[in-house]
C-alpha positions, 0 to 999 in steps of 0.5 A: 499499500505504501508503494501505491501511495508513493507512485500516486503522489509521484504521478500527481506531482508530475501532472501538476508540474506539467500543467504549470510548465504548459502555462508558463511555456505557452507565454513564449510559444512553446509547446509541452507534451508528455513523453513515455520514455526517459524525460517526463515532458518535452517542449519544442519551438523553432527546432529547439527542444527542452526535456524535463526530468525529476529528481526522483527518477533513478540516478543511473537513468538520469546520468545516461540521459544527460550524457546522451543530451550532451553528446547529441547536442554537440554544444549548440544548446538546441537540446537542453535537459532540465532536472526538477527537484521538489524543493529549492533546497533540494535543487541547490544540493543537486547543483553542487560541483560534487554531483556535477558528474552525475548530471552532466550539462543539466540545468536545474529547477524546483517545483516551488519556484515554478509554482510561484512563477506560474501564479505571477508571484515574485521570486525571492532574491536568490542566495544561491551559495547560502551566504558568506563563507571563508574558503581556500581558492587554488591559483590556476593562472595569473596572466599579465594583460597588455604586454610585459610592462602591463599593470593589469592582471587576470587571476583565475582561481578554482574555489568550489566552495564559493559556489555562486557569486551574483553581480555585483557582489565581491570577495575579500582575499589575501594578497599572498598565498597561505603559508604552511606551518613551520613544522611542515616545512623541510629545513636544511641546516644553515639555510632558513630562506623560504622558511622565515619571511622577514619582508613586510606583509599586508595585514588586511584582505583586499576586495575585488570584483569577480569578472567571470564564473565557469561551470562544470560541463558548460563551455566558457561561451555557453551563454552565447548559444543559449536561448532560454524561454524568457518566461521560464528562464528565471527558474532555471539554474546552471550547475554551481560554478567551481572556477572564477576570474578577476582583474587587478591593477597594480599600483606602483606605490602599493603593497598588496597588488605588487605581491599578487603579481607573484602568485603562481599556479597551484598556490592557495589563497584564503578568500571570504565571499560572496560580499555586498548586495546581489542584483537580481537581473530576473526582476528587470522582466517584470519591470518591462525592461527591453534593453540594457546599456552597460558603460565601463571605464578601464578596469571598471568594466571587469565586474560588469562582465559578470552582470552582462553574462547574467543579463544575457542568460535571461535573454536581455539585449545588451549594448556595451560601451568600454572606455580604455586608454589604448586598444593594445592594452586589452591584448594578452595570451589566454593560457586557458583557452581551448585553442590558445592563440598567442597574443591574439586574445582581448580582455573584455571583448572576448568576454563580452562575445562569450556572453552573447553580446553581438559585435555590432553592440560593442562600442569602444572609446580610446583616449589616445588613439583610434585602432588602425583595424577592427577586431572581432568583427566590431564595426569601425563606426563603433570605435571612438577617439575620446572618452566613453561618456561622450561616445555614450552621449552620441549614441543616445542622440543618434538613437533619438533619446530625449537628450537635452542639448549636447554641452555640459551646460545643458545637463544642469536642467531638470530631469526628463521622464523615463524613456518609453523604451524602457532602457536601464543602464549600469556603469562602473569606473572612475568617479568623474566618468560615472558622474558624467554618464549619470548627467547624460543618462538623466538628460535622456530619461535613462535609469542608471545604476552605478557600481561604486568603488571605495577603499575597504578594510573589512567588507562586512560593515565593521570598519566604516571605511567604504562610506558613500554620501547619498540622499535617502528617500526622505531627502536627508543626506546620509552616508551609506556603507558600500559593502553592506548597502552596495556596491550597486546604487541607483544614480539619483541617490548619489551625491557625487561632490563628496570631498569629505568621503574616502576617495575611489581606488583604481584598483578594481571594482571594490578594491582599496589602494593597495 
């Protein structure tokens, strides 16, 4: 009798989930049908197919099914497999890196969240990793960007314990590798070099924004090929990430970042994260957003890449405006590329293309020059000699946004109403650049979110070294802690003339001068 009751309950859950999925997918023109062998349901549209499985099916059969999907699809993502768990907690367990081998290239969902979406309810802000954790990360590569004398580096590391970091959250990390206890090191008589290091060492961790995350069994450019039904995408999760990378800038008078350039493959670094408030890109769909603009200045583009990937995952069209000093400063040797091409990789550009941003939607401003040739099929008309705020302003004028005037004097008028195109913009970079972008966006009626950079000592709201002067909803002027309330703020709340606040660093999205 118990087995009969279990079978009836299972069939009831399957039937309920099928009805909910059928209604959700119908919004985007997908047709869901029952399947008798393998998946429980399958949906089709325009040559694409999604197969739905349930976590209470035999694990051996699930593993075989997902391996078959992986083999048949050949990385095109026209065939997807989704594993549905009864609860969100169980879904998060199944997504773990430890179980990645059981469900290769699977996407995950829970009946709990499917019910909320089907009923029109709002999803809770995702906390995929279960909160802040302290963990050891292993260095995979530490690569200079832009040539031998470069001050910009890309640090790739493996950290399964981090699982998920949502834009624009950040990490606090040591700048030197974890040291082995003295007793565990081999000591040669008369030679203690390497055992005792008397050089000054940074005491505090440094904060950095994550540039990209990478998932087991998913190609680095999987988002480029992915085309999820917009109504279903909010409840579909990839497997938990196990590898990440970040960019950092070495300051000539710094202590921490010069030490970071010596990090080598295989070394362990202590990190804490994710920190800061996550931004839930899924809510933009309910707000009617139709297009997103991303404006980054130099290394300020790094933490925006993770945001762009999230936006593209949910199907939002994205236009990116990148400001740099020299075009060649983006060039580097990608040691982790599947097919390495010496000297022929471009930081930011390749990342944006991998995230599914079209080459025609990437705009580059060079402060000192205009590149002699185009790269990665970016149109020549998208290359601009000057500063990125000016290129963004020209784009808005050409796109017929209601921008008032063309000079700085025109930016002092009253703000216009939000644009009918339902566009939202995000920016990160030097304070002056973001201030100019904020004025331009205000004149065009474009909502703008700014990713604030501040000096930071703890990352958890204790030291009060990362305050930013803001205007509260009641009109009062106040100081917000970037690490706790940010790092993403609404541009209209920021008081830019903030002489008594800590100055911005040029290191990274949340990095102090170190």
